Residue frames as a rotation matrix with the C-alpha (Angstrom) as fourth column:
MET 1
0.149 0.431 0.890 108.78
0.988 -0.025 -0.153 87.09
-0.044 0.902 -0.429 82.56
GLU 2
-0.789 -0.509 -0.344 109.72
0.480 -0.860 0.172 90.50
-0.383 -0.029 0.923 81.19
LEU 3
0.049 0.807 -0.588 107.43
0.022 -0.590 -0.807 93.35
-0.999 0.027 -0.047 80.25
ASN 4
-0.099 0.030 0.995 106.27
0.976 0.200 0.091 93.48
-0.196 0.979 -0.049 76.66
LYS 5
-0.626 -0.255 -0.737 107.18
0.276 -0.956 0.096 97.03
-0.730 -0.143 0.668 75.70
GLU 6
-0.952 0.300 0.066 104.87
-0.005 -0.233 0.973 96.80
0.307 0.925 0.223 72.68
ASN 7
-0.064 0.976 -0.210 101.80
0.372 0.219 0.902 96.23
0.926 -0.020 -0.377 74.86
MET 8
-0.853 -0.296 -0.430 102.25
0.508 -0.275 -0.816 98.60
0.123 -0.915 0.385 77.76
PRO 9
0.301 0.932 -0.204 99.23
0.953 -0.300 0.034 100.21
-0.030 -0.205 -0.978 79.42
ARG 10
-0.196 -0.314 0.929 99.17
0.411 -0.887 -0.213 103.95
0.891 0.340 0.303 78.84
HIS 11
-0.220 0.292 0.931 97.33
-0.702 -0.710 0.057 104.71
0.677 -0.641 0.361 82.06
ILE 12
-0.385 0.084 -0.919 97.29
0.529 0.836 -0.145 102.84
0.756 -0.542 -0.367 85.37
ALA 13
0.135 0.493 0.859 94.96
-0.610 -0.642 0.465 103.78
0.781 -0.587 0.214 88.24
ILE 14
-0.534 -0.410 -0.739 95.68
0.322 0.710 -0.627 102.64
0.782 -0.572 -0.247 91.79
ILE 15
0.646 0.626 0.437 93.53
-0.330 -0.287 0.899 102.47
0.689 -0.725 0.022 94.92
MET 16
-0.389 -0.919 -0.061 96.25
-0.232 0.162 -0.959 102.57
0.891 -0.359 -0.276 97.59
ASP 17
0.600 0.755 0.265 94.46
-0.513 0.108 0.852 100.59
0.614 -0.647 0.452 100.30
GLY 18
0.685 -0.188 -0.704 95.81
0.462 0.859 0.221 99.13
0.563 -0.476 0.676 103.52
ASN 19
-0.190 -0.800 0.570 97.96
-0.108 -0.560 -0.821 101.86
0.976 -0.217 0.020 105.10
ARG 20
0.089 0.289 0.953 96.07
-0.940 -0.292 0.176 101.79
0.329 -0.912 0.246 108.40
ARG 21
0.958 0.280 -0.059 95.89
-0.257 0.933 0.251 98.00
0.125 -0.226 0.966 108.46
TRP 22
0.385 -0.903 -0.190 99.63
0.363 0.338 -0.868 97.79
0.848 0.265 0.458 107.81
ALA 23
-0.311 -0.496 0.811 100.31
-0.489 -0.648 -0.584 100.17
0.815 -0.578 -0.041 110.69
ARG 24
0.475 0.583 0.659 98.02
-0.867 0.185 0.462 98.31
0.147 -0.791 0.593 113.11
GLN 25
0.891 -0.174 -0.420 99.82
0.118 0.981 -0.156 95.06
0.439 0.090 0.894 112.37
ARG 26
-0.086 -0.996 -0.031 102.97
0.517 -0.018 -0.856 96.77
0.852 -0.089 0.516 113.63
GLY 27
0.105 0.227 -0.968 101.38
0.992 -0.087 0.087 98.34
-0.064 -0.970 -0.234 116.69
LYS 28
-0.876 -0.459 -0.151 101.50
0.433 -0.884 0.176 101.82
-0.214 0.089 0.973 115.17
GLY 29
-0.108 0.838 -0.534 98.98
0.110 -0.524 -0.845 104.58
-0.988 -0.150 -0.036 114.56
ALA 30
0.650 0.499 0.573 97.32
0.598 0.130 -0.791 105.42
-0.470 0.857 -0.214 111.25
SER 31
0.856 -0.316 -0.410 99.66
-0.430 -0.875 -0.224 108.35
-0.288 0.367 -0.884 110.56
TYR 32
-0.139 -0.941 0.309 102.65
-0.502 0.336 0.797 106.00
-0.853 -0.044 -0.519 110.53
GLY 33
-0.063 0.204 0.977 100.97
0.605 0.786 -0.125 103.88
-0.794 0.583 -0.174 107.87
HIS 34
0.896 0.435 0.085 100.14
0.344 -0.561 -0.753 106.91
-0.280 0.704 -0.653 105.76
LYS 35
0.498 -0.793 -0.350 103.75
-0.688 -0.607 0.397 108.14
-0.528 0.043 -0.848 105.95
GLU 36
-0.420 -0.651 0.632 105.08
-0.126 0.732 0.670 104.77
-0.899 0.202 -0.389 104.82
GLY 37
0.303 0.631 0.714 102.43
0.712 0.349 -0.610 104.67
-0.634 0.693 -0.344 102.11
ALA 38
0.899 -0.014 -0.437 103.66
-0.216 -0.883 -0.416 108.04
-0.381 0.469 -0.797 100.84
LYS 39
-0.101 -0.995 -0.018 107.19
-0.665 0.055 0.745 106.63
-0.740 0.087 -0.667 100.55
THR 40
-0.327 0.069 0.943 105.84
0.446 0.891 0.090 103.68
-0.833 0.449 -0.322 98.57
LEU 41
0.717 0.691 0.091 103.90
0.439 -0.347 -0.829 106.02
-0.541 0.634 -0.552 96.31
GLU 42
0.570 -0.562 -0.600 106.96
-0.651 -0.754 0.087 108.08
-0.501 0.341 -0.795 95.42
LYS 43
-0.452 -0.772 0.447 108.92
-0.371 0.618 0.693 104.93
-0.811 0.147 -0.566 94.65
ILE 44
-0.090 0.514 0.853 106.18
0.651 0.678 -0.340 103.54
-0.754 0.525 -0.396 92.41
VAL 45
0.873 0.413 -0.260 105.69
0.114 -0.690 -0.714 106.81
-0.474 0.594 -0.650 90.50
ARG 46
0.156 -0.903 -0.400 109.42
-0.772 -0.365 0.521 107.10
-0.617 0.227 -0.754 89.90
TYR 47
-0.603 -0.360 0.712 109.45
0.032 0.881 0.473 103.54
-0.797 0.308 -0.519 88.56
ALA 48
0.383 0.820 0.426 106.35
0.606 0.126 -0.786 104.19
-0.697 0.559 -0.449 86.41
ASN 49
0.760 -0.180 -0.624 108.22
-0.444 -0.846 -0.297 107.10
-0.474 0.503 -0.723 84.85
LYS 50
-0.258 -0.961 0.101 111.29
-0.640 0.248 0.727 104.93
-0.723 0.123 -0.679 84.30
ILE 51
-0.579 0.048 0.814 109.39
0.373 0.903 0.212 102.23
-0.725 0.426 -0.541 82.40
GLY 52
-0.998 0.013 0.068 107.57
0.053 -0.473 0.879 104.74
0.044 0.881 0.471 80.23
LEU 53
-0.210 0.973 -0.096 104.02
0.962 0.188 -0.197 104.85
-0.174 -0.134 -0.976 81.58
GLU 54
-0.514 0.073 0.854 102.19
0.428 -0.841 0.330 107.94
0.743 0.536 0.402 80.36
TYR 55
-0.056 0.594 0.802 99.70
-0.655 -0.628 0.419 108.35
0.753 -0.502 0.425 83.23
ILE 56
-0.576 0.031 -0.817 99.35
0.550 0.754 -0.359 107.06
0.604 -0.656 -0.452 86.77
THR 57
-0.142 0.653 0.744 96.36
-0.498 -0.696 0.517 108.06
0.856 -0.297 0.424 88.90
VAL 58
-0.706 -0.162 -0.689 96.17
0.446 0.655 -0.610 107.33
0.550 -0.739 -0.390 92.62
TYR 59
0.410 0.901 0.140 93.37
0.245 -0.256 0.935 107.66
0.879 -0.349 -0.326 95.16
ALA 60
-0.638 -0.769 0.045 94.83
0.217 -0.235 -0.947 109.77
0.739 -0.595 0.317 97.98
PHE 61
-0.887 0.411 -0.211 91.76
0.114 -0.248 -0.962 111.16
-0.448 -0.877 0.173 99.78
SER 62
-0.602 0.733 0.316 88.11
0.648 0.218 0.730 110.63
0.466 0.644 -0.606 98.93
THR 63
-0.401 0.570 0.717 85.11
-0.434 -0.807 0.400 112.83
0.807 -0.151 0.571 99.61
GLU 64
0.652 0.665 -0.364 84.03
-0.048 0.516 0.855 110.11
0.756 -0.540 0.369 102.06
ASN 65
-0.092 -0.793 -0.602 87.30
0.697 0.381 -0.608 110.17
0.712 -0.475 0.518 104.00
TRP 66
-0.477 -0.007 0.879 86.12
-0.399 -0.889 -0.223 113.28
0.783 -0.457 0.421 105.85
LYS 67
0.608 0.793 0.024 84.04
-0.426 0.301 0.853 110.84
0.670 -0.529 0.521 107.95
ARG 68
0.118 -0.643 -0.757 87.21
0.623 0.642 -0.448 109.53
0.773 -0.418 0.476 109.63
THR 69
0.465 0.043 -0.884 88.27
0.852 -0.293 0.433 110.87
-0.241 -0.955 -0.173 113.02
ALA 70
0.998 -0.046 0.050 89.24
-0.033 -0.974 -0.225 114.54
0.059 0.223 -0.973 113.11
ASP 71
0.427 -0.898 0.107 92.73
-0.415 -0.089 0.905 113.62
-0.803 -0.431 -0.411 114.31
GLU 72
-0.050 -0.452 0.891 93.35
0.581 0.712 0.394 111.25
-0.812 0.537 0.227 111.42
VAL 73
0.663 0.357 0.658 91.98
0.747 -0.364 -0.556 113.67
0.041 0.860 -0.508 108.83
SER 74
0.935 -0.333 -0.121 94.10
-0.297 -0.923 0.245 116.51
-0.193 -0.193 -0.962 110.24
ALA 75
0.145 -0.931 0.335 97.25
-0.214 0.301 0.929 114.36
-0.966 -0.207 -0.155 110.27
LEU 76
0.082 -0.060 0.995 96.57
0.817 0.576 -0.033 113.13
-0.571 0.816 0.097 106.74
MET 77
0.899 0.284 0.334 96.03
0.426 -0.748 -0.509 116.64
0.105 0.600 -0.793 105.41
MET 78
0.690 -0.713 -0.126 99.25
-0.509 -0.601 0.616 117.83
-0.515 -0.361 -0.777 107.01
LEU 79
-0.057 -0.704 0.708 101.08
0.189 0.689 0.700 114.88
-0.980 0.174 0.093 105.48
LEU 80
0.378 0.287 0.880 99.59
0.885 0.166 -0.435 115.54
-0.271 0.943 -0.191 102.04
GLN 81
1.000 -0.003 0.025 100.46
0.004 -0.965 -0.261 119.23
0.024 0.261 -0.965 102.10
SER 82
0.377 -0.922 0.089 104.00
-0.520 -0.131 0.844 118.53
-0.767 -0.364 -0.528 103.28
TYR 83
0.016 -0.310 0.951 104.32
0.529 0.809 0.255 115.83
-0.848 0.499 0.177 100.61
LEU 84
0.722 0.333 0.606 103.21
0.691 -0.309 -0.654 118.20
-0.030 0.891 -0.453 97.84
ASP 85
0.910 -0.397 -0.120 105.55
-0.376 -0.912 0.165 120.97
-0.175 -0.105 -0.979 98.98
ASP 86
0.104 -0.929 0.354 108.51
-0.468 0.268 0.842 118.63
-0.878 -0.253 -0.407 99.18
TYR 87
0.050 -0.050 0.997 107.71
0.531 0.847 0.016 116.36
-0.846 0.529 0.069 96.24
SER 88
0.925 0.378 -0.033 107.17
0.177 -0.507 -0.844 119.13
-0.336 0.775 -0.536 93.70
LYS 89
0.386 -0.865 -0.321 110.92
-0.813 -0.483 0.324 119.81
-0.435 0.136 -0.890 93.69
ARG 90
-0.464 -0.582 0.668 111.85
-0.251 0.809 0.531 116.17
-0.849 0.079 -0.522 93.08
ALA 91
0.327 0.670 0.667 109.07
0.555 0.435 -0.709 115.66
-0.765 0.602 -0.229 90.54
ASP 92
0.890 -0.029 -0.455 110.33
-0.314 -0.763 -0.565 118.65
-0.331 0.646 -0.688 88.59
THR 93
-0.066 -0.997 -0.030 113.89
-0.842 0.040 0.537 117.28
-0.535 0.060 -0.843 88.63
GLU 94
-0.606 -0.140 0.783 112.62
0.044 0.977 0.209 113.87
-0.794 0.161 -0.586 87.46
ASN 95
-0.912 0.232 -0.337 110.48
-0.399 -0.317 0.861 115.34
0.093 0.920 0.381 84.64
ILE 96
-0.646 0.742 -0.180 107.20
0.760 0.646 -0.067 114.20
0.066 -0.180 -0.981 86.28
ARG 97
-0.692 0.507 0.515 104.04
-0.272 -0.843 0.465 116.27
0.669 0.182 0.721 85.78
VAL 98
-0.855 0.389 -0.343 101.74
0.490 0.392 -0.778 116.44
-0.168 -0.834 -0.526 88.81
LYS 99
-0.559 0.766 0.317 98.00
-0.318 -0.551 0.771 117.08
0.766 0.330 0.552 88.54
ILE 100
-0.920 0.353 0.170 95.36
-0.093 0.225 -0.970 117.09
-0.381 -0.908 -0.174 91.26
LEU 101
-0.596 0.792 -0.131 91.94
0.033 0.187 0.982 115.59
0.803 0.581 -0.137 90.52
GLY 102
-0.278 0.567 -0.776 89.14
0.945 0.308 -0.113 116.63
0.175 -0.764 -0.621 92.86
ASP 103
0.601 0.587 0.542 87.35
0.412 -0.809 0.420 119.54
0.685 -0.029 -0.728 94.49
ILE 104
-0.376 -0.867 -0.329 90.16
0.781 -0.105 -0.616 121.58
0.499 -0.488 0.716 96.00
THR 105
-0.237 0.322 0.916 87.82
-0.197 -0.940 0.280 124.42
0.951 -0.114 0.286 97.05
ALA 106
0.806 0.588 -0.074 86.92
-0.088 0.242 0.966 122.46
0.586 -0.772 0.247 100.19
LEU 107
0.309 -0.790 -0.530 90.57
0.875 0.454 -0.167 122.30
0.372 -0.413 0.831 101.27
SER 108
0.460 -0.196 -0.866 92.48
0.581 -0.671 0.460 124.79
-0.672 -0.715 -0.195 103.40
THR 109
0.947 -0.140 -0.289 93.99
-0.282 -0.795 -0.538 127.90
-0.154 0.591 -0.792 101.81
GLY 110
0.087 -0.987 0.134 97.46
-0.789 0.013 0.614 126.54
-0.608 -0.159 -0.778 102.53
MET 111
-0.163 -0.075 0.984 96.68
0.258 0.959 0.116 123.23
-0.952 0.273 -0.137 100.87
GLN 112
0.805 0.508 0.305 95.20
0.437 -0.161 -0.885 124.96
-0.401 0.846 -0.352 97.83
LYS 113
0.699 -0.622 -0.354 98.35
-0.674 -0.738 -0.034 127.07
-0.240 0.262 -0.935 97.52
SER 114
-0.227 -0.804 0.549 100.55
-0.494 0.581 0.647 123.97
-0.839 -0.124 -0.529 97.73
ILE 115
0.207 0.410 0.888 98.46
0.538 0.710 -0.453 122.24
-0.817 0.572 -0.074 95.05
ILE 116
0.976 0.213 -0.047 98.62
0.093 -0.599 -0.795 125.21
-0.198 0.772 -0.605 92.67
ASN 117
0.399 -0.903 -0.161 102.36
-0.826 -0.430 0.364 125.65
-0.398 -0.012 -0.917 93.22
CYS 118
-0.244 -0.479 0.843 103.06
-0.139 0.878 0.458 121.95
-0.960 -0.005 -0.281 92.60
MET 119
0.443 0.488 0.752 101.00
0.659 0.392 -0.643 121.81
-0.608 0.780 -0.148 89.41
GLU 120
0.967 -0.088 -0.239 102.45
-0.204 -0.831 -0.517 125.07
-0.153 0.549 -0.822 88.12
ARG 121
0.188 -0.979 0.078 106.02
-0.744 -0.090 0.662 124.01
-0.641 -0.182 -0.745 88.82
THR 122
-0.514 -0.421 0.747 105.67
-0.035 0.881 0.472 120.69
-0.857 0.216 -0.468 86.97
LYS 123
0.427 0.901 -0.075 103.19
-0.151 -0.011 -0.988 121.60
-0.891 0.434 0.132 84.21
ASN 124
0.556 -0.251 -0.792 105.74
-0.829 -0.237 -0.507 121.60
-0.060 0.938 -0.340 81.38
ASN 125
-0.418 -0.720 0.554 107.35
-0.653 0.662 0.367 118.28
-0.631 -0.209 -0.747 82.31
THR 126
0.034 0.354 -0.934 107.08
-0.974 0.222 0.049 115.57
0.225 0.908 0.353 79.67
GLY 127
-0.924 -0.342 -0.173 107.45
-0.287 0.916 -0.280 112.37
0.254 -0.209 -0.944 81.67
VAL 128
-0.545 0.750 -0.376 104.65
0.736 0.642 0.215 110.47
0.402 -0.160 -0.902 83.38
THR 129
-0.334 0.564 0.755 101.58
-0.470 -0.794 0.385 112.49
0.817 -0.226 0.531 84.37
PHE 130
-0.808 -0.034 -0.588 101.04
0.466 0.573 -0.674 111.77
0.360 -0.819 -0.447 88.06
ASN 131
-0.167 0.860 0.483 97.39
-0.288 -0.511 0.810 112.37
0.943 -0.004 0.333 88.98
ILE 132
-0.962 -0.072 -0.263 96.57
0.232 0.291 -0.928 112.60
0.143 -0.954 -0.263 92.68
ALA 133
-0.096 0.990 0.101 92.85
0.274 -0.072 0.959 112.18
0.957 0.120 -0.264 93.39
LEU 134
-0.866 -0.305 -0.396 92.41
0.477 -0.265 -0.838 114.48
0.151 -0.915 0.375 96.39
ASN 135
-0.526 0.823 -0.212 89.01
-0.219 -0.372 -0.902 115.24
-0.822 -0.428 0.377 97.90
TYR 136
-0.734 0.168 -0.658 87.77
-0.649 0.115 0.752 113.17
0.202 0.979 0.025 94.99
GLY 137
-0.339 0.665 0.665 84.49
-0.115 0.672 -0.731 111.31
-0.934 -0.324 -0.151 94.60
GLY 138
-0.910 -0.098 0.402 83.45
0.349 0.339 0.873 109.67
-0.222 0.936 -0.275 91.35
ARG 139
-0.015 0.979 0.205 79.75
0.999 0.008 0.034 110.49
0.032 0.205 -0.978 91.64
ASP 140
0.388 0.076 -0.918 80.57
0.378 -0.922 0.084 114.03
-0.840 -0.380 -0.387 92.72
GLU 141
-0.671 -0.705 -0.229 82.78
0.012 -0.320 0.947 114.38
-0.741 0.633 0.223 89.63
ILE 142
-0.703 0.471 0.533 79.92
0.699 0.317 0.641 113.29
0.133 0.823 -0.552 87.35
VAL 143
0.343 0.849 -0.402 77.44
0.896 -0.424 -0.130 115.60
-0.281 -0.316 -0.906 89.10
LYS 144
0.041 -0.411 -0.911 79.80
0.089 -0.906 0.413 118.54
-0.995 -0.098 -0.001 88.60
ALA 145
-0.907 -0.381 0.181 80.24
0.179 0.041 0.983 117.63
-0.382 0.924 0.031 84.93
VAL 146
-0.284 0.894 0.346 76.46
0.948 0.209 0.238 117.46
0.141 0.396 -0.907 84.42
LYS 147
0.442 0.435 -0.785 76.02
0.626 -0.776 -0.077 120.87
-0.642 -0.457 -0.615 86.06
LYS 148
-0.431 -0.680 -0.593 78.68
-0.043 -0.641 0.766 122.41
-0.901 0.356 0.247 83.81
ILE 149
-0.901 0.137 0.412 77.01
0.434 0.278 0.857 120.97
0.003 0.951 -0.310 80.72
ALA 150
0.066 0.992 -0.104 73.56
0.996 -0.072 -0.052 122.08
-0.059 -0.100 -0.993 81.92
LYS 151
0.188 -0.091 -0.978 74.91
0.280 -0.950 0.142 125.63
-0.942 -0.300 -0.153 82.39
ASP 152
-0.810 -0.549 -0.205 76.31
-0.065 -0.264 0.962 125.57
-0.583 0.793 0.178 78.86
VAL 153
-0.574 0.701 0.422 72.95
0.802 0.378 0.463 124.37
0.165 0.605 -0.779 77.52
LYS 154
0.323 0.725 -0.608 71.16
0.830 -0.525 -0.186 127.15
-0.454 -0.445 -0.772 79.41
GLU 155
0.096 -0.392 -0.915 73.55
-0.097 -0.918 0.384 129.71
-0.991 0.052 -0.126 77.93
ASP 156
0.912 0.398 -0.096 73.07
-0.157 0.123 -0.980 128.27
-0.379 0.909 0.174 74.42
LYS 157
0.017 -0.969 -0.245 76.70
-0.942 -0.097 0.322 127.19
-0.336 0.225 -0.914 74.19
VAL 158
-0.961 -0.254 0.106 75.71
-0.223 0.944 0.241 123.52
-0.162 0.208 -0.965 73.80
LYS 159
-0.097 0.944 -0.316 72.63
-0.892 0.059 0.449 121.90
0.443 0.325 0.836 72.28
ILE 160
0.297 0.293 0.909 71.02
-0.770 0.637 0.046 118.96
-0.565 -0.713 0.414 74.06
ASP 161
0.992 0.128 0.011 71.62
-0.092 0.771 -0.630 116.76
-0.089 0.623 0.777 71.01
ASP 162
0.381 -0.923 -0.060 75.34
-0.511 -0.156 -0.845 117.54
0.770 0.353 -0.531 71.28
ILE 163
0.147 -0.311 0.939 75.59
-0.965 0.161 0.204 115.78
-0.215 -0.937 -0.276 74.63
ASP 164
0.728 -0.014 -0.686 77.43
-0.254 0.923 -0.288 112.49
0.638 0.384 0.668 74.16
GLU 165
0.815 -0.431 -0.387 80.07
0.579 0.578 0.575 110.43
-0.025 -0.693 0.721 75.92
GLU 166
-0.102 -0.923 0.371 82.89
0.873 -0.262 -0.411 112.56
0.477 0.282 0.833 74.56
LEU 167
0.039 0.188 0.981 81.33
-0.105 -0.976 0.191 115.78
0.994 -0.110 -0.018 75.85
ILE 168
0.947 0.304 0.103 80.83
-0.147 0.128 0.981 114.29
0.285 -0.944 0.166 79.31
SER 169
0.533 -0.818 -0.214 84.42
0.846 0.522 0.113 112.99
0.019 -0.241 0.970 79.35
ASN 170
-0.214 -0.643 0.736 85.65
0.639 -0.662 -0.392 116.45
0.739 0.386 0.553 78.38
ASN 171
0.231 0.360 0.904 83.98
-0.426 -0.798 0.427 117.91
0.875 -0.483 -0.031 81.45
LEU 172
0.911 -0.019 -0.412 85.53
0.338 0.605 0.721 115.49
0.236 -0.796 0.558 83.94
TYR 173
0.702 -0.709 -0.068 88.73
-0.371 -0.445 0.815 116.08
-0.608 -0.547 -0.576 85.93
THR 174
-0.064 -0.752 0.656 90.50
0.272 0.619 0.737 113.68
-0.960 0.226 0.165 83.54
ALA 175
0.884 0.445 -0.140 89.60
0.016 -0.330 -0.944 115.67
-0.466 0.833 -0.299 80.40
GLY 176
0.602 -0.646 -0.469 92.18
-0.780 -0.351 -0.518 115.13
0.170 0.678 -0.715 77.68
MET 177
-0.452 -0.762 0.464 93.57
-0.834 0.545 0.083 111.94
-0.316 -0.349 -0.882 79.22
PRO 178
-0.361 0.326 -0.874 93.01
-0.415 0.783 0.463 108.34
0.835 0.530 -0.147 78.10
ASP 179
0.680 0.623 0.386 90.89
-0.661 0.294 0.691 106.19
0.317 -0.725 0.611 80.38
PRO 180
-0.098 -0.743 0.662 92.85
-0.873 0.384 0.301 103.83
-0.478 -0.549 -0.686 82.64
ASP 181
-0.047 -0.021 -0.999 93.83
-0.689 0.724 0.017 100.57
0.723 0.689 -0.049 80.95
LEU 182
-0.194 -0.151 -0.969 94.46
0.472 0.852 -0.228 98.89
0.860 -0.502 -0.094 84.29
LEU 183
0.331 0.297 0.896 93.07
-0.673 -0.591 0.445 99.49
0.661 -0.750 0.005 87.78
ILE 184
-0.359 -0.524 -0.773 94.98
0.298 0.720 -0.627 98.04
0.884 -0.455 -0.102 90.75
ARG 185
0.507 0.419 0.753 93.63
-0.615 -0.436 0.657 97.87
0.604 -0.796 0.036 94.30
THR 186
-0.567 -0.761 -0.315 95.83
-0.218 0.507 -0.834 96.71
0.795 -0.404 -0.453 97.15
SER 187
-0.690 0.115 0.715 94.92
-0.719 0.002 -0.695 95.10
-0.081 -0.993 0.081 100.50
GLY 188
-0.968 0.243 0.055 92.66
0.247 0.964 0.096 92.43
-0.030 0.107 -0.994 98.99
GLU 189
-0.301 0.907 -0.293 89.46
-0.017 -0.312 -0.950 94.52
-0.953 -0.281 0.109 99.05
LEU 190
-0.728 0.092 0.679 87.20
0.649 0.411 0.640 93.94
-0.220 0.907 -0.359 96.03
ARG 191
0.467 0.884 -0.038 85.41
0.816 -0.447 -0.367 97.22
-0.342 0.140 -0.929 95.31
LEU 192
0.008 -0.411 0.912 85.91
0.779 -0.569 -0.263 100.55
0.627 0.712 0.316 93.54
SER 193
-0.073 0.015 -0.997 84.95
0.907 -0.416 -0.073 102.83
-0.416 -0.909 0.017 96.44
ASN 194
0.786 0.554 -0.275 83.67
0.403 -0.795 -0.453 105.63
-0.470 0.245 -0.848 94.19
PHE 195
-0.092 -0.917 -0.389 86.94
-0.099 -0.380 0.920 105.87
-0.991 0.123 -0.056 92.24
LEU 196
-0.711 -0.306 -0.633 86.77
-0.570 -0.275 0.774 106.86
-0.411 0.911 0.021 88.55
PRO 197
-0.176 0.683 0.709 83.39
0.117 0.730 -0.673 105.15
-0.977 -0.036 -0.209 87.86
TRP 198
0.772 0.442 -0.457 83.02
-0.357 -0.293 -0.887 106.77
-0.526 0.848 -0.069 84.43
GLN 199
0.266 -0.788 -0.555 86.61
-0.963 -0.237 -0.125 106.19
-0.034 0.568 -0.823 83.35
VAL 200
-0.633 -0.657 0.409 87.12
-0.678 0.726 0.116 102.53
-0.373 -0.204 -0.905 84.32
VAL 201
0.404 0.908 0.113 84.16
-0.737 0.396 -0.548 100.98
-0.542 0.138 0.829 82.48
TYR 202
0.930 -0.106 -0.352 86.56
-0.180 0.704 -0.687 99.05
0.321 0.702 0.636 80.21
SER 203
0.058 -0.941 0.333 89.62
-0.957 -0.148 -0.251 98.93
0.285 -0.304 -0.909 82.46
GLU 204
0.143 -0.140 -0.980 91.17
0.148 0.982 -0.119 95.64
0.979 -0.128 0.162 83.46
PHE 205
0.636 0.136 0.760 90.93
-0.687 -0.349 0.638 95.13
0.352 -0.927 -0.129 87.25
LEU 206
-0.009 -0.647 -0.763 93.59
0.212 0.744 -0.634 93.56
0.977 -0.167 0.130 89.44
PHE 207
0.764 0.299 0.572 93.13
-0.495 -0.296 0.817 93.09
0.414 -0.907 -0.078 93.18
VAL 208
-0.091 -0.935 -0.343 96.36
-0.117 0.352 -0.929 92.51
0.989 -0.044 -0.141 95.09
ASP 209
0.829 0.402 -0.388 96.37
0.271 0.319 0.908 90.83
0.489 -0.858 0.156 98.50
LYS 210
-0.209 -0.916 -0.343 99.10
0.946 -0.101 -0.308 93.08
0.247 -0.388 0.888 99.87
ASN 211
0.603 0.421 -0.677 98.83
0.634 -0.768 0.087 96.29
-0.483 -0.482 -0.731 101.87
TRP 212
0.951 -0.099 0.293 99.96
0.167 -0.635 -0.755 99.41
0.261 0.766 -0.587 100.04
PRO 213
0.622 -0.775 0.116 103.17
-0.734 -0.525 0.431 100.12
-0.273 -0.353 -0.895 102.04
ASP 214
0.045 -0.598 0.800 104.43
-0.103 0.794 0.600 96.66
-0.994 -0.109 -0.026 101.00
PHE 215
0.864 0.311 0.395 103.71
0.353 0.183 -0.918 97.19
-0.358 0.933 0.048 97.29
ASN 216
0.035 -0.944 -0.329 106.90
-0.044 -0.330 0.943 97.46
-0.998 -0.019 -0.053 95.23
GLU 217
-0.192 -0.205 -0.960 108.29
-0.884 -0.390 0.260 97.73
-0.427 0.898 -0.107 91.72
GLU 218
-0.984 -0.178 -0.027 108.12
-0.174 0.905 0.387 93.99
-0.045 0.386 -0.922 91.17
ASP 219
-0.405 0.909 0.096 104.43
0.493 0.305 -0.815 94.04
-0.770 -0.283 -0.572 92.08
LEU 220
0.207 0.445 -0.871 103.84
-0.483 -0.728 -0.487 96.73
-0.851 0.522 0.064 89.46
ASP 221
-0.632 -0.499 -0.593 105.73
-0.768 0.297 0.568 94.66
-0.108 0.814 -0.571 86.89
ASN 222
-0.927 0.285 0.244 103.62
0.257 0.956 -0.138 91.61
-0.272 -0.065 -0.960 87.78
ALA 223
-0.041 0.954 -0.298 100.43
0.188 -0.285 -0.940 93.66
-0.981 -0.094 -0.168 87.45
ILE 224
0.052 -0.011 -0.999 101.46
-0.842 -0.538 -0.038 94.87
-0.537 0.843 -0.037 83.99
ILE 225
-0.890 -0.403 -0.214 102.42
-0.456 0.767 0.452 91.33
-0.018 0.499 -0.866 82.94
GLU 226
-0.597 0.758 0.261 98.98
0.474 0.596 -0.648 90.10
-0.647 -0.263 -0.716 84.08
TYR 227
0.205 0.645 -0.736 97.40
-0.287 -0.679 -0.676 92.92
-0.936 0.350 0.046 82.08
GLN 228
-0.308 -0.440 -0.844 99.39
-0.912 -0.114 0.393 91.88
-0.269 0.891 -0.366 79.02
LYS 229
-0.963 -0.005 0.271 98.02
0.026 0.993 0.112 88.34
-0.270 0.115 -0.956 79.27
ARG 230
-0.209 0.978 0.006 94.44
0.342 0.079 -0.936 89.53
-0.916 -0.193 -0.351 78.95
THR 231
-0.736 0.101 0.670 92.47
0.659 -0.123 0.742 90.16
0.158 0.987 0.024 75.78
ARG 232
-0.617 0.491 -0.615 90.60
0.046 -0.758 -0.650 93.43
-0.786 -0.429 0.445 75.80
LYS 233
-0.586 0.467 0.662 87.39
0.807 0.410 0.425 93.24
-0.073 0.783 -0.617 73.76
PHE 234
-0.936 0.225 -0.270 85.61
-0.181 -0.967 -0.176 96.49
-0.301 -0.116 0.947 74.70
GLY 235
-0.124 0.989 0.085 82.25
-0.550 0.003 -0.835 94.76
-0.826 -0.150 0.543 74.40
ALA 236
0.061 0.099 -0.993 83.02
-0.971 0.236 -0.036 92.93
0.230 0.967 0.111 71.15
ASN 237
0.948 0.313 0.052 82.81
-0.317 0.932 0.173 89.13
0.005 -0.181 0.983 70.80
């Protein structure tokens, strides 16, 4: 079955789960799985751009991931920084815009510099917007949004009666973007893990029993085809 170009999701969010499991199955360490997962990610984003998706948001590192071993966190951060430095050149060539969603102030100075350089280099590109959720937590994002709004209320920039869903959305990391139409999680796990809790309230969910490094373009096609079979009611009958 081919994709229905008239009913394409504008925004797909992905929880890229299963890198460590994939590596263990091959007798390798976690860093090997993360490296292969990064290769898969680049391939999928390139394909998303090719088929005309407007936004793709992936969960790269959560606020809870700091609880992993120091060695794994250090290796993952080094991989992410190297990926950003290297990928920004290719993304720019391929007309992909890169944005980072999350609290980057907790990251190293070098990582922050790499993030800023990557976003600045690709900011005028008009292809798919590639959002990388890095040091991201959904509840933390909402707390930060509430604090910003509370500060504006205190400074008489916003009235309490002006606070509505649109105002809250405009104070999230995803301000100005449509909510995800489809959320995909790999590895067979059936939970959100604090990923985009505000934004996915009406997203279609698809859980794929395949570890992230094995996910490919055909899997993305199949996910979109499954999405196109569903009827989205947004709470209506």
